[in-house]
KEVOBA-314394 format. One line per field, with one value per residue (C-alpha): x, y, z; residue in three letters. Coordinates in steps of 0.2 Angstrom, whole numbers, padded with zeros to 4 digits. Layout:
// KEVOBA-314394
east = c(X / ...)
north = c(Y / ...)
up = c(Z / ...)
type = c(ALA / ...)
END
This chain:
// KEVOBA-314394
east = c(-0040 / -0044 / -0042 / -0024 / -0027 / -0014 / 0002 / 0016 / 0014 / -0002 / -0001 / 0003 / -0010 / -0028 / -0030 / -0044 / -0043 / -0045 / -0061 / -0067 / -0064 / -0074 / -0089 / -0089 / -0086 / -0102 / -0112 / -0100 / -0103 / -0100 / -0086 / -0071 / -0080 / -0082 / -0064 / -0058 / -0069 / -0063 / -0045 / -0048 / -0057 / -0042 / -0033 / -0047 / -0040 / -0047 / -0047 / -0056 / -0045 / -0051 / -0045 / -0054 / -0064 / -0054 / -0047 / -0028 / -0021 / -0006 / -0005 / -0007 / -0005 / -0020 / -0015 / -0003 / -0011 / -0014 / -0004 / -0006 / -0023 / -0026 / -0033 / -0038 / -0051 / -0058 / -0059 / -0068 / -0081 / -0083 / -0083 / -0102 / -0108 / -0099 / -0106 / -0123 / -0122 / -0115 / -0131 / -0142 / -0133 / -0135 / -0122 / -0125 / -0132 / -0118 / -0105 / -0115 / -0116 / -0097 / -0093 / -0107 / -0098 / -0084 / -0096 / -0104 / -0087 / -0083 / -0099 / -0096 / -0079 / -0088 / -0101 / -0087 / -0075 / -0087 / -0098 / -0107 / -0097 / -0100 / -0081 / -0068 / -0051 / -0036 / -0022 / -0009 / -0002 / -0010 / -0003 / 0010 / -0003 / -0013 / -0028 / -0031 / -0039 / -0056 / -0065 / -0084 / -0098 / -0099 / -0087 / -0100 / -0116 / -0126 / -0115 / -0125 / -0142 / -0136 / -0127 / -0142 / -0153 / -0141 / -0143 / -0162 / -0161 / -0154 / -0165 / -0151 / -0147 / -0129 / -0122 / -0138 / -0135 / -0147 / -0143 / -0152 / -0137 / -0126 / -0140 / -0139 / -0121 / -0124 / -0137 / -0125 / -0112 / -0125 / -0130 / -0111 / -0107 / -0104 / -0114 / -0109 / -0103 / -0087 / -0088 / -0074 / -0061 / -0051 / -0052 / -0039 / -0035 / -0046 / -0061 / -0061 / -0065 / -0054 / -0062 / -0055 / -0063 / -0059 / -0065 / -0066 / -0083 / -0090 / -0092 / -0105 / -0116 / -0112 / -0127 / -0131 / -0144 / -0155 / -0164 / -0177 / -0167 / -0171 / -0158 / -0153 / -0144 / -0130 / -0129 / -0133 / -0150 / -0156 / -0149 / -0132 / -0131 / -0135 / -0121 / -0109 / -0115 / -0111 / -0094 / -0090 / -0095 / -0083 / -0065 / -0058 / -0063 / -0068 / -0052 / -0061 / -0054 / -0061 / -0062 / -0047 / -0043 / -0040 / -0047 / -0035 / -0039 / -0035 / -0018 / -0006 / -0014 / -0002 / -0009 / 0002 / -0002 / -0010 / -0023 / -0018 / -0025 / -0022 / -0038 / -0042 / -0052 / -0063 / -0067 / -0073 / -0084 / -0092 / -0096 / -0104 / -0115 / -0119 / -0123 / -0134 / -0144 / -0147 / -0153 / -0139 / -0137 / -0127 / -0113 / -0113 / -0113 / -0098 / -0087 / -0092 / -0087 / -0071 / -0067 / -0072 / -0061 / -0046 / -0049 / -0047 / -0031 / -0024 / -0029 / -0044 / -0032 / -0035 / -0022 / -0027 / -0024 / -0017 / -0012 / -0026 / -0021 / -0035 / -0040 / -0036 / -0041 / -0032 / -0023 / -0021 / -0022 / -0004 / 0001 / 0006 / 0024 / 0019 / 0002 / -0003 / -0007 / -0017 / -0027 / -0041 / -0049 / -0049 / -0055 / -0070 / -0073 / -0076 / -0089 / -0097 / -0098 / -0105 / -0119 / -0124 / -0132 / -0144 / -0146 / -0148 / -0153 / -0155 / -0164 / -0159 / -0166 / -0183 / -0181 / -0183 / -0172 / -0176 / -0169 / -0168 / -0159 / -0153 / -0167 / -0155 / -0146 / -0129 / -0121 / -0136 / -0143 / -0133 / -0134 / -0125 / -0123 / -0112 / -0119 / -0124 / -0139 / -0145 / -0132 / -0139 / -0134 / -0142 / -0143 / -0152 / -0154 / -0157 / -0164 / -0159 / -0174 / -0168 / -0180 / -0173 / -0178 / -0172 / -0167 / -0160 / -0163 / -0164 / -0180 / -0193 / -0184 / -0197 / -0195 / -0197 / -0200)
north = c(0056 / 0038 / 0022 / 0015 / -0003 / -0004 / 0002 / -0001 / -0012 / -0005 / 0014 / 0015 / 0015 / 0009 / -0010 / -0021 / -0021 / -0002 / -0005 / -0018 / -0005 / 0008 / -0003 / -0009 / 0009 / 0016 / 0017 / 0031 / 0041 / 0040 / 0053 / 0042 / 0029 / 0042 / 0047 / 0029 / 0024 / 0039 / 0035 / 0017 / 0022 / 0031 / 0014 / 0008 / 0002 / 0011 / 0008 / -0005 / -0020 / -0036 / -0029 / -0012 / -0008 / -0019 / -0011 / -0013 / -0021 / -0031 / -0050 / -0056 / -0073 / -0085 / -0099 / -0114 / -0122 / -0108 / -0095 / -0077 / -0069 / -0053 / -0040 / -0029 / -0042 / -0043 / -0024 / -0024 / -0035 / -0025 / -0008 / -0008 / -0015 / -0003 / 0011 / 0005 / 0002 / 0019 / 0026 / 0016 / 0024 / 0042 / 0045 / 0062 / 0061 / 0071 / 0059 / 0044 / 0053 / 0055 / 0037 / 0027 / 0027 / 0018 / 0005 / 0003 / -0001 / -0013 / -0022 / -0022 / -0030 / -0043 / -0047 / -0049 / -0059 / -0071 / -0074 / -0090 / -0099 / -0087 / -0088 / -0074 / -0082 / -0076 / -0068 / -0078 / -0095 / -0111 / -0117 / -0130 / -0144 / -0137 / -0128 / -0110 / -0098 / -0093 / -0076 / -0077 / -0065 / -0075 / -0063 / -0049 / -0058 / -0043 / -0032 / -0032 / -0029 / -0016 / -0005 / -0006 / -0001 / 0014 / 0019 / 0018 / 0030 / 0043 / 0038 / 0030 / 0013 / 0006 / 0012 / 0007 / -0012 / -0024 / -0033 / -0049 / -0060 / -0052 / -0055 / -0074 / -0075 / -0078 / -0091 / -0101 / -0100 / -0106 / -0121 / -0126 / -0124 / -0141 / -0145 / -0150 / -0133 / -0135 / -0123 / -0124 / -0111 / -0117 / -0125 / -0137 / -0136 / -0152 / -0143 / -0152 / -0141 / -0140 / -0137 / -0132 / -0127 / -0109 / -0092 / -0087 / -0096 / -0082 / -0072 / -0084 / -0078 / -0060 / -0049 / -0038 / -0029 / -0036 / -0026 / -0014 / -0011 / -0028 / -0036 / -0054 / -0065 / -0071 / -0084 / -0099 / -0108 / -0112 / -0130 / -0124 / -0109 / -0121 / -0132 / -0118 / -0111 / -0128 / -0129 / -0111 / -0116 / -0131 / -0129 / -0133 / -0115 / -0105 / -0102 / -0093 / -0077 / -0077 / -0087 / -0096 / -0093 / -0111 / -0126 / -0136 / -0152 / -0145 / -0149 / -0135 / -0127 / -0115 / -0104 / -0090 / -0092 / -0076 / -0087 / -0104 / -0102 / -0085 / -0076 / -0062 / -0049 / -0043 / -0061 / -0064 / -0048 / -0054 / -0071 / -0063 / -0052 / -0066 / -0078 / -0065 / -0061 / -0080 / -0082 / -0092 / -0081 / -0094 / -0095 / -0077 / -0072 / -0084 / -0077 / -0059 / -0062 / -0069 / -0054 / -0042 / -0051 / -0051 / -0032 / -0030 / -0040 / -0029 / -0013 / -0010 / -0008 / -0024 / -0029 / -0035 / -0053 / -0063 / -0081 / -0094 / -0103 / -0111 / -0101 / -0107 / -0102 / -0087 / -0086 / -0071 / -0070 / -0072 / -0057 / -0060 / -0052 / -0046 / -0040 / -0022 / -0013 / -0001 / -0008 / 0001 / -0015 / -0022 / -0006 / -0006 / -0024 / -0021 / -0008 / -0021 / -0034 / -0023 / -0017 / -0035 / -0034 / -0021 / -0026 / -0009 / -0008 / 0009 / 0015 / 0034 / 0036 / 0029 / 0039 / 0024 / 0013 / -0004 / -0012 / -0031 / -0034 / -0051 / -0058 / -0067 / -0050 / -0059 / -0044 / -0038 / -0021 / -0010 / 0008 / 0012 / 0030 / 0041 / 0033 / 0042 / 0038 / 0050 / 0062 / 0065 / 0057 / 0040 / 0031 / 0014 / 0005 / -0014 / -0019 / -0035 / -0044 / -0040 / -0026 / -0012 / 0006 / 0021 / 0035 / 0048 / 0049 / 0062 / 0072 / 0063 / 0046 / 0033 / 0016 / 0003 / -0016)
up = c(-0096 / -0096 / -0086 / -0085 / -0081 / -0068 / -0060 / -0064 / -0080 / -0089 / -0088 / -0107 / -0121 / -0117 / -0116 / -0115 / -0096 / -0096 / -0106 / -0093 / -0079 / -0089 / -0090 / -0072 / -0065 / -0075 / -0059 / -0053 / -0069 / -0087 / -0089 / -0088 / -0098 / -0112 / -0112 / -0111 / -0126 / -0135 / -0132 / -0137 / -0153 / -0159 / -0161 / -0173 / -0190 / -0205 / -0224 / -0234 / -0229 / -0220 / -0203 / -0205 / -0190 / -0178 / -0162 / -0160 / -0144 / -0138 / -0137 / -0119 / -0110 / -0112 / -0100 / -0101 / -0116 / -0128 / -0137 / -0132 / -0137 / -0145 / -0133 / -0148 / -0153 / -0135 / -0135 / -0152 / -0146 / -0129 / -0136 / -0143 / -0126 / -0115 / -0126 / -0125 / -0106 / -0104 / -0113 / -0101 / -0086 / -0094 / -0107 / -0115 / -0132 / -0139 / -0133 / -0140 / -0157 / -0157 / -0152 / -0161 / -0178 / -0169 / -0162 / -0179 / -0187 / -0174 / -0178 / -0197 / -0193 / -0182 / -0196 / -0209 / -0198 / -0189 / -0205 / -0204 / -0191 / -0177 / -0172 / -0173 / -0177 / -0167 / -0177 / -0168 / -0172 / -0164 / -0148 / -0146 / -0144 / -0159 / -0151 / -0157 / -0146 / -0152 / -0149 / -0149 / -0145 / -0129 / -0121 / -0125 / -0130 / -0133 / -0142 / -0158 / -0152 / -0139 / -0152 / -0163 / -0149 / -0146 / -0165 / -0164 / -0149 / -0161 / -0175 / -0184 / -0191 / -0192 / -0209 / -0218 / -0214 / -0206 / -0190 / -0193 / -0198 / -0184 / -0171 / -0176 / -0171 / -0152 / -0156 / -0167 / -0153 / -0141 / -0152 / -0153 / -0135 / -0126 / -0111 / -0094 / -0088 / -0098 / -0113 / -0126 / -0126 / -0141 / -0157 / -0165 / -0183 / -0187 / -0179 / -0163 / -0147 / -0132 / -0114 / -0098 / -0081 / -0075 / -0070 / -0088 / -0088 / -0078 / -0094 / -0099 / -0085 / -0088 / -0088 / -0103 / -0113 / -0126 / -0139 / -0133 / -0117 / -0109 / -0097 / -0100 / -0087 / -0099 / -0112 / -0103 / -0100 / -0083 / -0083 / -0089 / -0077 / -0062 / -0068 / -0069 / -0052 / -0044 / -0051 / -0045 / -0028 / -0027 / -0019 / -0037 / -0042 / -0026 / -0016 / -0002 / -0008 / -0025 / -0041 / -0048 / -0066 / -0069 / -0058 / -0047 / -0056 / -0073 / -0082 / -0080 / -0064 / -0055 / -0041 / -0047 / -0066 / -0074 / -0082 / -0074 / -0057 / -0049 / -0043 / -0056 / -0047 / -0061 / -0066 / -0048 / -0049 / -0066 / -0058 / -0043 / -0053 / -0065 / -0052 / -0043 / -0058 / -0062 / -0044 / -0037 / -0022 / -0011 / -0023 / -0027 / -0008 / -0005 / -0019 / -0013 / 0005 / -0001 / -0012 / 0002 / 0015 / 0002 / 0000 / 0019 / 0019 / 0005 / 0015 / 0002 / -0013 / -0022 / -0035 / -0052 / -0046 / -0031 / -0029 / -0030 / -0014 / -0004 / 0011 / 0028 / 0046 / 0050 / 0033 / 0021 / 0002 / -0005 / -0015 / -0033 / -0037 / -0054 / -0051 / -0054 / -0038 / -0038 / -0053 / -0061 / -0066 / -0049 / -0041 / -0053 / -0051 / -0032 / -0037 / -0050 / -0036 / -0023 / -0035 / -0037 / -0020 / -0026 / -0044 / -0050 / -0069 / -0076 / -0091 / -0092 / -0110 / -0104 / -0087 / -0076 / -0065 / -0057 / -0042 / -0040 / -0023 / -0017 / -0006 / 0006 / 0010 / 0012 / 0020 / 0030 / 0028 / 0017 / 0009 / -0008 / -0011 / -0022 / -0038 / -0053 / -0064 / -0078 / -0073 / -0055 / -0038 / -0034 / -0018 / -0013 / 0003 / 0005 / 0021 / 0031 / 0023 / 0006 / 0001 / -0009 / -0008 / -0018 / -0007 / -0020 / -0038 / -0053 / -0054 / -0065 / -0064 / -0062 / -0053 / -0066 / -0066)
type = c(MET / TYR / PHE / ALA / ALA / GLY / VAL / PRO / TRP / ARG / CYS / GLY / PRO / VAL / THR / ALA / GLU / ALA / LEU / TRP / ALA / ALA / ARG / MET / ALA / LEU / PRO / LEU / GLY / THR / ARG / LEU / ALA / THR / THR / THR / LEU / ARG / ALA / LEU / GLY / ARG / THR / GLN / LEU / SER / GLY / ASN / GLY / THR / GLU / SER / GLY / ARG / LEU / GLN / GLY / PRO / LEU / ARG / ASP / ALA / GLY / PRO / HIS / LEU / PRO / PRO / ARG / CYS / THR / GLY / ILE / GLU / ALA / THR / LEU / ALA / PHE / PRO / VAL / VAL / LEU / ALA / GLU / ALA / ARG / ARG / TRP / GLY / LEU / PRO / ALA / ALA / ASP / LEU / GLU / GLU / LEU / LEU / PRO / VAL / ALA / GLU / ARG / CYS / LEU / ASP / TRP / LEU / ARG / ARG / THR / ALA / GLY / ARG / THR / GLY / PHE / VAL / PRO / ASP / PRO / GLY / PRO / PRO / GLY / PRO / GLY / GLY / PRO / ARG / PRO / ARG / HIS / THR / PRO / THR / VAL / ARG / PRO / CYS / SER / VAL / PRO / THR / SER / SER / THR / SER / ALA / ASP / GLY / LEU / GLY / ARG / ARG / PRO / ALA / GLY / ARG / GLY / THR / GLY / SER / ALA / ARG / ALA / VAL / PRO / ALA / ARG / VAL / LEU / ALA / ARG / ARG / PRO / GLY / GLY / GLY / ARG / PRO / ALA / VAL / ALA / ARG / ALA / PRO / ASP / GLY / ARG / THR / TRP / SER / GLN / LEU / GLY / GLY / TRP / ALA / ALA / HIS / LEU / LEU / ASP / THR / GLY / LEU / LEU / GLY / GLY / GLY / ARG / TYR / ALA / PRO / GLY / LEU / LEU / GLY / ARG / THR / GLU / ALA / GLU / GLN / VAL / ALA / ARG / LEU / PHE / GLY / THR / PRO / ALA / LEU / ASP / THR / GLY / TRP / GLY / LEU / ARG / SER / LEU / GLY / THR / LYS / GLU / PRO / GLY / HIS / ASN / PRO / PHE / GLY / HIS / ARG / ALA / GLY / ALA / VAL / ARG / VAL / HIS / GLU / THR / ALA / VAL / ALA / VAL / ALA / GLY / LEU / ALA / ALA / ALA / GLY / HIS / GLU / LYS / GLU / ALA / ALA / SER / LEU / LEU / ARG / GLY / LEU / LEU / ASP / ALA / ALA / GLU / ALA / PHE / THR / HIS / ARG / LEU / PRO / GLU / MET / TYR / ALA / GLY / GLU / GLN / ARG / THR / THR / GLY / GLY / ARG / PRO / VAL / PRO / HIS / PRO / ALA / ALA / CYS / ARG / PRO / ALA / ALA / VAL / ALA / ALA / ALA / GLY / SER / VAL / HIS / ALA / LEU / LEU / ALA / LEU / ALA / GLY / ILE / ARG / PRO / ASP / ALA / PRO / GLY / ARG / SER / VAL / SER / VAL / HIS / PRO / LEU / ALA / SER / ALA / PRO / LEU / GLY / ALA / ILE / ARG / LEU / SER / GLY / LEU / VAL / VAL / ALA / GLY / GLU / PRO / PHE / ALA / VAL / ARG / VAL / GLY / ARG / LEU / GLY / LEU / GLY / MET / VAL / GLU / GLU / ALA / ALA / GLU / GLY / LEU / GLN / LEU / GLY / VAL)
END
């Protein structure tokens, strides 16, 4: 049993969206994440070729200016991080032991492919205008250290290989990222980069794990994160119902485009969590309220996306005719966004959990229950003054810093 990304279009083999859903639903337990990872691991290419270790996946729309992107590459970058985060939430050691070799092969492929450049080339042809999509560890900035941390937890090292060169890949990507809040998403054959402003930039704020179990607020420095937060708070990106996948002032904008302007729920959820972790509570709260209002309009069954039309007084979000509904990735995104209010950061192997609630308490006093940390029920309350209190937790689980 595994996450089908959505109904009716994505009930077939596991996709990158199903892996996204597995990661964001970890607070509800690790069982479905385990079975989803197991199913995805069966698509891993074997042998001694250059593609050995990469997960398979279909091509998918990448917007009006880029050719389709390989979801298998996205899944390969994501697999080690989802596994490592599942471990932090309480993945049983037996499941980790089974899945860790798949993650190690993903990382071996990343080391070979990214090499000195830090960029993973897309297997598809360049777009009509020349730019070629580039996959980098920015989508999952902490994939290398977290998988190494998982291996260390079992007294293992990934296939006897060091991680120093792979750890340097995210640093090289950072050094090449243009400033001004407009990171490059494509590379022309002559080496020039191509930028666009869209919801995809939320992944640069995505929180993750560093070596030793420490949490990191994304890839951006303070100044860059502030710039991205300001951009996310403008009407060009914030529809009032969530985050547009492409800004209104960008060429090719289309409010119904899958990556050209429609609101993609899981991107908005990632933005909410990243903004909250970086301390930009005003922008995080605005996106969260819009997402919750949209959920109410869709009778609490969010589709994977809806039209990026600007919100008006008394208006409703416009459904997308091709959107999956229900969609696992949207439902799990709702969990991910709500959990940002409490800032729960578990460390099941270390028998601790920390809570970092939003000081502004944008939704007032809330109580989150039905969660699972270290295999046991977990509940937390956040008061109207932004103070968090753990109400239920596994025996022996300590409140960390």
